[in-house]
VODREN-459083 format. One record per atom (N, C-alpha, C, O): residue in one letter; x, y, z. Coordinates in steps of 0.2 Angstrom, whole numbers, plus 2048, in hexadecimal, padded with zeros to 3 digits. Example, Ala and Ser with C-alpha at 12.3 -4.5 7.8 and 13.67 -1.06 7.14 Angstrom:
<recs>
A8427E4827A83E7EA827A8427F0827A8477EF82AS8407F5823S8447FB824S840800827S843806828
</recs>
This chain:
<recs>
MEBB7FF3DCMEBB7F83DBMEC07F63D5MEC27FB3D1PEC37F03D5PEC77EE3CFPEC47EF3C8PEBE7EE3C7EEC87F13C4EEC67F23BDEEC87EC3B9EECE7EA3BAAEC47E93B5AEC57E33B2AEC87E33ABAECA7DE3A9SEC87E83A8SECA7E83A1SECE7EE3A0SECF7F33A4GED17EE39AGED67F4398GEDD7F1396GEDE7EB397GEE27F5394GEE87F3392GEED7F2398GEEA7F239ECEF37F2397CEF87F239CCEF77EC3A1CEF77EC3A7DEF77E639EDEF57E03A2DEFB7DE3A7DEFB7DB3ACDF017E13A5DF077E03A9DF087E53AEDF0E7E63B1AF037E93B0AF047EF3B4AEFE7EF3B9AEF97ED3B8LF007F23BFLEFA7F53C3LEF87FC3C1LEFC8003C0VEF27FC3BFVEEF8023BDVEEA8053C1VEE58023C3VEEB80B3C4VEE680F3C8VEE48153C5VEE88193C3REDE8163C5REDB81C3C2RED68203C6RED181D3C8GED78263C8GED382B3CCGED18283D2GECB8293D4LED58253D6LED38213DCLED28263E2LED782B3E3SECD8263E5SECB82A3EBSEC98263F1SEC78203F0CECB8283F7CEC98253FDCEC782A403CECA82F404EEC1828406EEBE82C40BEEBE827412EEBD821411REBF82A417REBF82741EREBA82B422REBB831424GEB4829423GEAF82D426GEAD832422GEAB83141CEEAD838424EEAC83E41FEEB284241DEEB284741AREB883F41EREBE84141CREC183E416REC1838416EEC3842411EEC683F40BEECE83E40CEED184340ELED083840CLED783740DLEDB839407LEE083C407FED9837401FEDC8393FBFED78393F5FED28353F6SED983C3F0SED483C3EASED883C3E3SEDD83F3E3EED58393DEEED783A3D8EEDE8373D7EEE283A3D3VEE08323DAVEE782F3DAVEE782A3D4VEE38263D3SEEC82B3CFSEED8273CASEF48253C9SEF882A3CAFEF581F3C7FEFC81D3C5FEFC8173C2FEF78133C2VF028153BFVF0380E3BCVF0980C3BEVF0E80F3BEVF098063C1VF108023C3VF117FD3BEVF0E7F73BFPF157FD3B9PF177F83B4PF1A7F23B7PF1D7F23BDDF1B7ED3B3DF1E7E73B5DF267E93B7DF297EC3B3GF287E63BDGF2E7E73BFGF307EE3C2GF367EF3C4QF2B7F23C4QF2C7F83C7QF297F93CEQF267F43D0LF2B7FE3D1LF297FF3D8LF278063D9LF2A80B3D6LF218073DDLF1E80E3DELF1F80F3E6LF1D80B3EALF238143E8LF238163EFLF1E81B3F1LF1E8213EEVF1A81A3F5VF1581E3F7VF178213FEVF1781D403TF188283FFTF1A82B405TF14830407TF10832403GF1583240DGF10837410GF0F836418GF1183041APF0D83B41BPF0C83A423PF07836425PF03834420NF0683442BNF0183042ENEFA83442CNEFA83A42DGEF583042AGEEF833428GEEE835421GEE983841FSEF383441DSEF3836416SEEF831412SEEE83240CGEEF82B414GEEB826411GEEF82040DGEED81D409KEF682040FKEFA81B40CKEF881440DKEF7810409SEF6812414SEF480C415SEED80A412SEEC80540FSEE980F412SEE280E40ESEE380D407SEDF809404LEE8810404LEE980F3FDLEEB8083FCLEE98053F7LEF0805400LEF27FE3FFLEEC7F9400LEEB7F43FDREE87FB405REE27F7407REDD7F7401REDA7F1400IEDC7FC3FEIED87FC3F8IEDB7F83F2IED77F43EFLEE17F93F1LEE47F53ECLEE47ED3EDLEE47E93E9AEE47EC3F4AEE47E53F6AEDD7E23F6AEDC7DC3F7GED87E63F4GED17E43F4GECE7E33FBGEC97E03FCLED17E7400LECF7E6407LECA7ED409LEC77ED40ELECA7F2405LEC77F8406LEC47FA3FFLEC77FA3FAEEBE7FD3FFEEBB8003F9EEBD8073F9EEBC80B3FDPEBF8093F3PEC08103F2PEB98143F1PEB48113F0SEBA81B3F2SEB481F3F1SEB38213EASEAD8223E8AEB88203E6AEB88223DFAEBE81F3DCAEC381D3DFGEBD81E3D5GEC381C3D1GEC38143D0GEBE8113D2SEC88123CDSEC980B3CBSED08093CBSED580D3CBYED18023CCYED88003CCYED87F83C9YED37F53C9REDD7F63C6REDE7F03C3REE57ED3C5REEA7F03C3PEE57E73C8PEEC7E43CAPEEF7E13C3PEEB7E03BFPEF57E03C3PEF87DC3BDPEF67D53BDPEF47D23C2EEF67D23B7EEF47CB3B7EEF97C73BAEEFF7C93BAREF77C13BCREFC7BD3BFRF027BB3BBRF087BA3BEGF017B93B5GF067B63B1GF097B03B4GF067AB3B5TF107B03B4TF137AA3B7TF137A93BETF167A53C1FF117AF3C2FF117AF3C9FF0B7AB3CCFF067AA3C8AF0C7A83D2AF077A43D5AF007A83D7AEFB7A63D6RF027AF3D9REFC7B33DBREFD7BA3D8RF037BC3D6SEF87BE3D8SEF97C53D5SEFB7CA3DASEFE7CE3D9IEF87C93E0IEFA7CE3E6IEFC7CB3ECIEF97C63EEEF017CD3F0EF027CC3F7EF027D33FAEF057D83F8YEFF7D3400YEFE7D9404YF027D840BYF007D340FLF067DD40DLF097DD414LF077E3417LF097E9415GF037E341CGF017E9420GF057EA426GF0B7E8426HF037EF42AHF077F0430HF077EA435HF0D7E9438AF027E7435AF027E143AAF067DB437AF057DA431NF0A7D843BNF0E7D2438NF0A7CC437NF0C7C7433AF047CB43AAF007C5439AF047BF43BAF047BA437VF087BF441VF0C7B9443VF087B6449VF067B944DKF087AF448KF057AB44EKF0B7AA453KF107A6451IF0B7AD458IF117AD45DIF137A6460IF187A5462RF0D7A2461RF0E79B464RF1179645FRF14791461LF11798458LF14793453LF1B795452LF1D79B453SF1F790450SF2679244ESF26796448SF21797444VF2C799446VF2D79D440VF2C79843AVF2879B436RF2E79243ARF2D78E435RF2578C434RF2378C42EEF2278B439EF1B789439EF1778F437EF1278E433NF19795439NF1579B436NF1679C42ENF1179C42BLF1C79B42CLF1C79C424LF19796421LF1779641BTF1A790424TF1678A421TF0F78B420TF0C78941BFF0C78E425FF0578F425FF03794420FEFE79341CWF0779941FWF0679E41AWF0779B413WF0379D40EAF0C797412AF0D79440CAF0778F40AAF0678F404RF0578B40EREFF78740DREF978B40BREF578A406LEF879140ELEF279540DLEF3798406LEEE799402AEF979A404AEFA79D3FDAEFB7983F8AEFB79A3F2GEFB7913F9GEFC78C3F4GF0378E3F1GF0478D3EBAF0878F3F5AF0F7923F3AF1378C3F0AF127863F2RF1678E3EBRF1B7893E7RF227893EARF267853E9NF2378F3EENF2A78F3F1NF2A78B3F8NF2578A3FBTF307893FATF31786400TF3378A406TF36790404VF3178840CVF3278D412VF3978E413VF3B794414EF3D789414EF4478A417EF4878F413EF4B794416PF4978F40CPF4D794409PF4A79B40APF4E7A040AIF4479C40AIF417A340BIF437A5412IF457AB412LF437A1417LF457A341ELF4C7A541ELF4F7A9422QF507A141AQF577A341AQF597A9417QF5D7AD419RF557AB411RF567B140ERF547B7412RF577BC411VF4F7B7417VF4E7BC41BVF527BD421VF507C1426GF567B8422GF5B7B8428GF587B542EGF5A7B6434LF537B042DLF507AD433LF517A5433LF4E7A1436GF567A342FGF5879C42EGF5A799435GF58793436AF5D79D43AAF5F79A440AF5979A445AF5A79844BFF5479D443FF4E79E448FF4879A446FF4279B448MF49795441MF4379243EMF3F78E443MF3978E442DF4278B448DF3E78744DDF3D78B453DF3A788458MF3E791453MF3D795459MF36798459MF33799454PF3279845FPF2B79B45FPF2C7A245CPF307A645EAF277A4458AF277AB455AF277B045BAF297B645AGF247AE460GF237B3466GF2A7B5469GF2A7BA46CWF2F7B2468WF357B346AWF397B8466WF3F7BA468LF377B9460LF3A7BE45BLF3A7C545DLF357C7460SF3F7C945BSF3F7D045CSF3A7D3457SF387D0452AF397D9458AF347DD453AF377DD44CAF337DC447GF3D7DE44BGF407DD444GF407D7441GF3E7D643BQF417D1445QF407CB443QF397C9441QF387C543CLF347CB445LF2D7CA443LF2C7CD43DLF287CA439RF2E7D343BRF2D7D6435RF307D242FRF2D7D242ARF367CF430RF397CB42BRF357C542ARF347C3424LF327C242FLF2D7BC42ELF277BE42ALF257BA426AF257C442CAF1F7C7428AF217C7420AF1D7C641CLF277CA41FLF297CB418LF2A7C4415LF297C340FSF2C7BF419SF2D7B8416SF267B6413SF267B240ERF207B8416RF1A7B6413RF197B940CRF167B5408IF1B7BF40BIF1B7C2404IF1F7BE3FFIF1D7BD3FALF257BC402LF297B83FDLF277B13FBLF277AF3F6IF247AE400IF217A73FFIF1B7A73FAIF1A7A23F7GF187AD3FAGF117AD3F6GF127AD3EFGF0E7AC3EBDF187B03ECDF1A7B03E5DF157B43E1DF127B13DCAF137BA3E4AF0E7BE3E0AF117C33DCAF177C53DDRF0E7C53D7RF107CA3D2RF117D13D5RF167D53D3LF0C7D33D9LF0C7DA3DCLF0C7DA3E3LF087D63E6WF117DD3E6WF127DE3EDWF0F7E43EFWF117E93EDLF0B7E43F5LF087EA3F8LF0B7EA3FFLF097E6403LF107EF400LF147EE407LF137F540ALF157FA408DF107F4410DF0E7FA414DF147FB419DF147F841EEF18800418EF1E80241DEF217FB41FEF227FA424PF247F841APF277F141BPF2E7F241FPF307ED422AF317F741FAF377F8422AF367FA42AAF3B7FA42EAF307FA42CAF2F7FC433AF327F6438AF317F1437NF367F943DNF397F4442NF3F7F143FNF427ED442LF417F2438LF477EE436LF4D7F2437LF4D7F8437DF527EE439DF597F143ADF5C7F2433DF597F042ESF627F4432SF657F542CSF667EF428SF657EF422AF677E942BAF687E3428AF617E1425AF617DE420GF5C7E2429GF557E0427GF537E5421GF507E241CEF557EB421EF537EF41BEF577ED415EF547ED410AF5D7EA416AF617E8410AF5D7E140DAF5D7E0407VF5B7DD412VF577D740FVF517DA40BVF507D7406LF4D7DF40ELF477E140ALF497E4404LF467E23FFEF4E7E8403EF517EB3FDEF537E53F8EF517E63F2AF567E03FAAF587DB3F6AF527D73F3AF527D53EEEF4D7D63F8EF487D23F5EF437D63F1EF407D33ECLF437DC3F2LF3F7E03EDLF437E03E6LF3F7E03E1AF497E13E6AF4D7E03E0AF4C7DA3DCAF4B7D93D6RF4C7D43E0RF4B7CE3DDRF447CD3DARF447CA3D5HF3F7CF3DEHF387CF3DCHF387D33D5HF347D13D0RF3B7D93D5RF3A7DD3CFRF3E7DA3C9RF3B7DA3C3AF437D73CAAF477D43C5AF447CE3C2AF457CC3BCAF3F7CB3C6AF3B7C53C3AF357C73C0AF317C33BEGF347CE3BFGF2E7D13BCGF287D33C1GF237D53BEGF2A7D33C7GF247D53CCGF247DC3CDGF297E03CBSF1F7DF3D0SF1F7E63D1SF1D7E73D8SF1B7E23DCAF1D7ED3DBAF1C7EE3E2AF197F53E3AF1B7FA3E0VF157F63E8VF137FD3EBVF157FD3F2VF137F83F6VF198013F4VF1C8013FBVF1B8083FEVF1C80D3FBTF18808404TF1780E408TF1D81040DTF2080B40FAF1E81640EAF23818413AF2181F416AF1E823412PF2282141CPF2082741FPF2482D41BPF2183341BTF2A82C419TF2E831416TF3182E410TF3282840FDF3483240BDF38830405DF3E82C408DF4282E40CIF3F826405IF45822406IF48820400IF458203FAEF4E81E400EF5281B3FBEF4F8153F8EF508103FBMF4D8153F2MF4B80F3EEMF4C8103E7MF4A8143E4AF5180B3E5AF5380C3DEAF4E80C3D9AF498073D9DF4E8113D4DF498113CEDF428113D0DF3E80F3CCAF408133D6AF398133D8AF358193D6AF3881F3D5QF2F8183D3QF2A81D3D2QF288203D9QF2981C3DERF268263DARF248293E0RF1D82C3E0RF1B8303DBLF1982B3E5LF1382F3E6LF138313EDLF1382D3F2EF118383EEEF1183A3F5EF0A83C3F6EF068403F2LF0783A3FCLF0083B3FELF01840404LF05840408AEFC845404AEFC84A409AEF684940DAEF184740BVEF684C413VEF084C418VEEB851415VEED857414GEE584E414GEE0853411GEDD858416GED985C415
</recs>
């Protein structure tokens, strides 16, 4: 469960975190600190617990042991935004309508159109989301993180289905987020190039 007190208010603090699925332990005694403006890249094969770690940090799953505390919101609208494997896109709505829905849900201060331009979907705003390619759907899911204006991003394999241009968009937005004082935890199946990233590798138990 989240830890309510202690120092490092500008950091994500994780102490001795463990996770079990059924009778199998995915990981144990995981500890790290992600300070303001920093990024942690979590790598490991399928079944090592990368997604479960993010779900714990997002408050969607209880750890079997340990504690964690997200950074305080500060000037950000929200403390946490989470992007899982699923894009959570309503295919009958337009691209613009999807992001507008998410913006209202998050009480976002940002406007929809500039965000869609930034992720390369400006020409597709009024197109039904069901017409988008897999990579474009992933960009639309990323736009939900951008509109939310959260201090901590939890991104589960965000580069999945992205082409090189989409990966460049992701890298640029992570850099922008960190320059504004935000932090991120990003998972990937293997080690990838991410400037100045801390690294944590999980193994299959």
